[in-house]
C-alpha positions in Angstrom: -43.7 -43.8 49.2 -46.7 -45.1 47.2 -48.5 -47.9 48.5 -48.3 -51.2 46.8 -52.2 -51.6 46.9 -52.7 -48.1 45.3 -50.4 -49.0 42.7 -51.8 -52.2 41.8 -55.2 -50.9 42.2 -55.3 -47.8 40.1 -52.6 -48.8 37.4 -54.3 -52.0 36.4 -57.5 -50.8 34.6 -60.4 -53.3 34.8 -60.6 -53.8 31.1 -57.1 -55.4 31.2 -58.1 -57.9 33.6 -61.3 -58.6 32.2 -60.3 -59.3 28.7 -60.5 -63.1 27.8 -57.4 -63.5 25.3 -54.8 -66.0 24.7 -52.4 -65.5 27.3 -48.8 -65.9 26.6 -46.6 -67.4 29.6 -44.0 -64.6 29.4 -43.4 -61.3 27.4 -39.9 -60.6 26.1 -38.5 -57.0 26.6 -35.5 -55.9 25.0 -33.8 -52.7 26.2 -30.8 -50.9 27.2 -29.1 -51.4 30.5 -28.8 -48.1 32.0 -28.9 -47.9 35.9 -32.6 -46.7 36.2 -34.5 -49.9 35.4 -34.9 -50.9 39.1 -38.6 -49.9 39.5 -39.5 -51.5 36.2 -37.6 -54.6 36.7 -37.9 -55.2 40.5 -41.4 -53.6 41.0 -43.5 -53.1 37.9 -42.8 -56.4 36.3 -43.6 -58.4 39.4 -46.8 -56.5 40.0 -47.9 -57.2 36.5 -47.2 -60.8 36.9 -49.1 -61.0 39.9 -52.1 -59.5 38.3 -51.9 -61.2 35.1 -49.9 -64.5 35.6 -47.5 -63.3 32.7 -43.7 -63.1 33.5 -41.7 -60.5 32.0 -38.4 -61.7 30.5 -35.6 -58.8 30.5 -32.9 -58.6 28.0 -30.9 -55.5 29.0 -28.0 -54.5 26.7 -25.4 -51.7 26.1 -27.0 -49.2 23.8 -24.8 -50.4 20.7 -25.5 -54.0 21.4 -28.9 -53.2 21.6 -29.1 -51.4 18.3 -27.6 -54.4 16.7 -30.0 -56.9 18.4 -33.0 -54.9 17.3 -31.8 -54.6 13.7 -30.8 -58.0 13.4 -34.1 -59.3 14.7 -36.6 -57.0 13.2 -34.8 -57.1 9.8 -35.1 -60.9 9.7 -38.9 -60.6 9.6 -39.4 -63.0 12.5 -40.1 -60.9 15.7 -39.5 -62.9 19.0 -39.7 -59.5 21.1 -42.9 -58.1 22.6 -41.6 -54.8 24.1 -39.0 -52.7 22.7 -37.2 -50.1 24.6 -35.4 -47.5 22.1 -34.1 -44.0 22.3 -34.8 -41.1 20.0 -31.8 -41.4 17.5 -33.1 -45.0 16.7 -36.5 -43.4 15.4 -35.7 -43.0 11.7 -34.6 -46.7 10.9 -36.8 -48.2 13.6 -40.1 -46.6 12.4 -41.2 -49.2 9.8 -41.0 -51.8 12.3 -43.0 -50.4 15.0 -46.9 -50.2 15.4 -49.1 -47.1 15.2 -49.4 -46.3 19.0 -52.1 -43.7 18.2 -54.4 -46.3 17.1 -53.5 -48.4 20.2 -54.3 -45.4 22.5 -57.6 -44.8 21.1 -58.8 -47.5 23.1 -57.6 -46.1 26.4 -58.7 -42.3 26.9 -58.1 -42.7 30.5 -54.4 -42.9 29.9 -54.3 -39.2 29.5 -51.9 -39.1 26.5 -52.2 -35.0 27.1 -50.1 -35.4 30.2 -47.0 -35.7 28.1 -45.5 -32.5 26.8 -45.8 -32.0 22.9 -41.7 -32.0 22.7 -41.9 -35.5 24.6 -44.5 -37.0 22.2 -42.4 -35.7 19.3 -39.6 -37.7 20.8 -41.6 -41.0 20.7 -42.8 -39.9 16.9 -41.4 -39.9 13.5 -42.9 -38.2 10.5 -46.1 -38.0 12.1 -46.5 -41.5 13.4 -46.5 -42.2 16.9 -44.1 -45.0 17.5 -44.5 -45.7 21.2 -44.9 -44.4 24.8 -42.3 -42.5 26.5 -41.0 -43.6 29.9 -38.0 -41.5 30.5 -37.1 -38.0 29.2 -33.3 -36.7 29.8 -31.0 -33.9 29.3 -27.6 -33.1 30.5 -27.7 -30.5 33.6 -24.9 -29.2 35.7 -24.6 -31.3 38.8 -22.2 -29.7 41.3 -20.9 -30.3 44.9 -22.2 -26.9 46.6 -20.0 -26.9 49.6 -16.9 -28.0 47.5 -17.4 -25.1 45.1 -17.9 -22.5 48.4 -14.9 -24.0 49.9 -13.0 -22.9 46.9 -14.6 -19.3 47.0 -17.3 -20.0 44.3 -20.8 -19.2 45.6 -23.0 -20.0 42.7 -23.1 -22.3 39.7 -20.7 -21.4 36.8 -23.1 -19.8 34.0 -20.2 -19.4 31.4 -17.2 -21.2 30.0 -15.0 -18.8 31.8 -16.6 -19.4 35.2 -16.8 -23.1 34.5 -13.0 -23.5 33.9 -12.2 -21.1 36.9 -14.6 -23.8 39.0 -12.9 -26.7 37.5 -9.3 -25.5 38.4 -10.2 -24.4 42.0 -11.8 -27.8 42.9 -9.2 -30.0 41.5 -7.3 -31.4 44.2 -5.6 -34.7 42.9 -5.4 -37.4 43.5 -8.7 -37.7 45.4 -10.9 -35.2 43.7 -10.8 -33.4 40.3 -13.0 -30.5 39.2 -14.9 -32.5 36.4 -16.0 -35.9 35.6 -17.0 -36.8 32.1 -18.2 -39.7 29.9 -14.8 -40.1 28.3 -14.9 -43.5 26.8 -15.6 -43.8 22.9 -18.9 -45.2 23.5 -22.6 -44.1 23.3 -22.4 -41.7 26.1 -19.6 -39.5 24.7 -21.6 -37.1 22.7 -23.7 -36.3 25.6 -20.7 -35.0 27.4 -19.8 -32.7 24.3 -23.3 -31.5 23.1 -23.6 -29.1 25.9 -20.6 -27.2 24.7 -21.3 -27.6 21.1 -24.7 -26.3 21.3 -24.1 -23.8 24.1 -21.8 -22.3 21.4 -24.3 -22.1 18.9 -23.1 -25.2 17.1 -24.8 -28.0 15.4 -24.0 -31.4 13.4 -25.7 -30.6 10.1 -28.6 -28.8 8.4 -31.5 -31.4 8.3 -33.1 -29.5 5.3 -29.9 -29.4 3.0 -27.4 -31.6 4.6 -24.8 -29.0 4.8 -22.2 -30.2 7.4 -21.7 -27.7 10.3 -19.6 -29.9 12.8 -16.2 -28.4 11.7 -17.2 -24.8 11.4 -15.7 -22.2 13.8 -18.2 -23.1 16.4 -17.8 -26.6 16.6 -14.1 -26.5 16.5 -14.1 -24.1 19.3 -16.3 -26.1 21.5 -14.4 -29.4 20.9 -11.1 -27.5 21.5 -12.7 -26.0 24.9 -13.8 -29.5 25.9 -10.5 -31.3 25.1 -8.4 -28.6 26.9 -10.2 -29.3 30.1 -8.8 -33.2 29.9 -5.3 -32.6 28.3 -4.4 -28.8 28.9 -5.8 -28.0 32.2 -6.1 -31.6 33.7 -9.3 -30.9 35.9 -10.9 -34.0 34.5 -10.6 -37.3 36.5 -8.1 -39.1 34.6 -9.6 -42.5 34.4 -12.8 -40.7 33.3 -11.5 -41.6 29.8 -13.0 -45.0 30.4 -16.3 -43.9 32.0 -19.9 -44.2 30.6 -23.2 -44.5 32.3 -22.3 -46.5 35.4 -19.1 -45.0 36.0 -20.1 -41.3 35.9 -22.6 -42.2 38.9 -20.2 -44.2 40.7 -17.4 -41.5 40.3 -19.9 -39.0 42.1 -21.0 -41.2 44.7 -17.2 -41.8 45.6 -16.3 -38.0 45.6 -13.9 -38.5 42.5 -15.3 -34.8 41.0 -16.9 -31.8 42.1 -18.9 -31.3 39.1 -20.3 -33.2 36.0 -22.7 -32.6 33.0 -24.8 -35.6 33.0 -28.4 -36.8 32.8 -30.7 -35.0 35.2 -32.2 -38.1 37.0 -28.5 -39.3 38.0 -29.0 -36.7 40.5 -31.0 -39.1 42.5 -28.3 -41.8 42.7 -25.7 -39.3 43.4 -27.8 -38.0 46.4 -28.9 -41.6 47.5 -27.9 -41.7 51.2 -27.8 -45.6 51.0 -25.3 -45.5 47.9 -23.1 -42.4 48.0 -20.7 -40.9 50.1 -21.5 -37.5 48.8 -25.5 -37.6 49.6 -26.9 -34.3 50.2 -24.0 -32.4 48.8 -25.3 -31.9 45.4 -27.0 -29.0 43.7 -28.2 -28.7 40.1 -28.1 -26.0 37.3 -28.8 -25.5 33.7 -25.4 -26.0 31.8 -23.4 -23.0 31.1 -23.5 -21.3 27.8 -20.4 -19.9 26.4 -20.8 -16.4 27.4 -23.9 -16.6 29.4 -26.3 -18.8 30.8 -28.8 -17.4 28.3 -26.8 -19.4 25.6 -27.4 -22.8 27.6 -28.5 -25.5 25.1 -27.9 -29.3 25.3 -29.5 -32.5 23.7 -32.6 -33.7 24.8 -33.5 -37.5 24.6 -34.9 -40.5 26.4 -36.3 -44.0 26.2 -39.6 -44.9 24.6 -41.4 -48.4 25.1 -43.0 -49.8 21.9 -45.0 -52.9 20.6 -43.6 -54.1 17.2 -45.8 -54.3 14.2 -45.6 -58.0 13.9 -45.5 -58.8 17.5 -47.4 -61.9 18.5 -48.6 -60.6 21.9 -49.4 -57.0 21.0 -52.4 -56.4 23.4 -50.7 -58.0 26.5 -47.5 -56.1 25.6 -49.5 -52.8 25.4 -51.0 -53.6 28.8 -47.6 -53.8 30.3 -46.5 -50.5 28.7 -49.6 -48.8 29.9 -49.2 -50.0 33.4 -45.3 -48.9 33.5 -46.2 -45.5 32.1 -49.2 -44.9 34.3 -49.1 -42.0 36.7 -48.8 -44.0 39.7 -45.8 -46.2 38.5 -43.8 -43.3 36.8 -44.1 -41.4 40.2 -42.7 -44.4 41.9 -40.1 -44.6 39.3 -38.9 -41.2 40.1 -37.9 -42.8 43.6 -35.5 -45.0 41.8 -33.7 -42.9 39.3 -35.9 -42.5 36.4 -36.9 -39.1 34.9 -40.7 -39.6 33.9 -42.1 -37.5 31.2 -45.5 -36.8 32.9 -46.3 -33.4 33.5 -48.6 -34.2 36.4 -45.5 -36.2 38.2 -42.9 -33.7 37.4 -45.3 -31.0 38.9 -46.3 -32.7 42.1 -45.7 -30.4 44.8 -43.5 -32.7 46.7 -41.3 -33.5 43.7 -39.2 -30.2 43.7 -38.5 -30.6 47.4 -37.3 -34.1 47.2 -35.5 -34.2 43.8 -34.0 -30.9 43.1 -32.9 -31.8 39.7 -36.5 -32.1 38.4 -37.1 -28.4 37.9 -33.8 -27.7 36.6 -34.5 -30.4 34.1 -37.9 -28.9 33.2 -35.9 -25.3 32.5 -33.2 -27.1 30.7 -35.7 -28.8 28.3 -37.0 -25.4 27.2 -33.7 -24.8 25.1 -32.8 -28.4 24.7 -32.7 -30.1 21.3 -33.6 -33.6 20.1 -30.5 -35.5 18.6 -30.7 -36.2 14.8 -33.1 -39.3 14.0 -32.4 -39.6 10.5 -31.9 -43.2 9.5 -28.3 -42.4 8.3 -27.4 -40.8 11.7 -26.0 -43.9 13.6 -23.4 -44.2 11.1 -22.5 -40.4 11.5 -22.7 -40.7 15.2 -20.0 -43.5 15.2 -17.8 -41.2 13.0 -18.1 -38.2 15.4 -17.5 -40.4 18.6 -14.1 -41.2 17.2 -13.2 -37.5 16.7 -14.2 -36.7 20.2 -12.3 -39.5 21.8 -9.2 -38.6 19.6 -9.3 -34.9 21.1 -9.8 -36.1 24.7 -6.9 -38.5 24.4 -4.6 -35.6 23.0 -4.0 -37.8 19.7 -5.6 -34.8 17.4 -6.5 -31.2 17.7 -10.2 -30.1 17.4 -9.6 -28.7 13.8 -8.0 -31.9 12.4 -10.7 -34.1 14.1 -13.7 -32.4 12.9 -12.3 -31.7 9.4 -11.9 -35.5 9.3 -15.5 -36.0 10.4 -16.7 -33.8 7.9 -14.9 -35.7 5.1 -16.2 -38.9 6.5 -19.8 -37.6 6.8 -19.6 -36.3 3.1 -18.6 -39.9 1.9 -21.6 -41.5 4.0 -24.0 -39.0 2.6 -23.1 -39.6 -0.9 -23.1 -43.4 -0.6 -26.8 -42.9 0.9 -27.6 -40.6 -2.1 -28.2 -37.6 0.2 -25.5 -35.3 -1.1 
């Protein structure tokens, strides 16, 4: 545990406290409502208020509602937001509205921008412009209850699809526990559950250079068919997982509803929290299985970035809060409370691997993980693909029919946008 005095003393640089500026009563922070904000809301914000007298007014929304709120306010030209939290696929349409953070960072060499991996800095950039400071980096990894698998005669994490299916079947003991928990609701999380299978089969959405649609080729169809069969044919998925998103996948694991899940790496902290979880201490982690071998493992990389809007009224104070939240000391503390901080110095802290077993697995997974598309047109295409994955999980369509429909929708979307 990092002492409060250390956090206040080192994270708040003297120049911030010494500057004589017009000081607002509050800063408006708009972000998502994922279950990893506790350190930010309950500790960083009060510490910032104690140091500056400025309150942080949080509005935390589901991802789709967050996107709608940001588009409505930023496109109106009147910006009442001081700090924007956004995810990598927002980059294309959000870029014109965000300040050049390389310019802001130039004033603070002690911030140590080199402590962020190039791939993480890329996540917070678009077309060469640094749009913000990364606060959280994620990729889906395999979370599994080691003893549950061992009791079923399985002594290691599954490394390919055949082994994964075998483990799912062997650990499904309804109605109490099933082999697998997924993000099954037709919402922002649903592609995060499908992408390890799509990418682990060598599949992709489209060619970003030519806009050739790839989602309904043999690799895409095979991946979605396998994923859907886990739910409809083999019945190894928790039935009510069809309604699950971010909070529910954590709660399901804490309540021993499943033996395995492919979910965001830092959720391992919440699954293993002795105060919250019935299964604390039972979890182990591994990179996602590839189709034929673990060497094919690949999933989507994403995360969350904090930014100052271009026309924000309190830019300097807002950037002070971002610098504090993204400091080494506060990022290390945020790790204690469910975050996945992107600073190399924090992830490589000797004590981290012992206490947070998912951290080195996340580091290994990120070597092959890919960013989700960030083109301005992607949000529309994303919605169309969500519907197809949901239809397959519900048994309403075959993978081939569903993805052919997506391809047809995407061709019309791209044509309307003048891209095809």
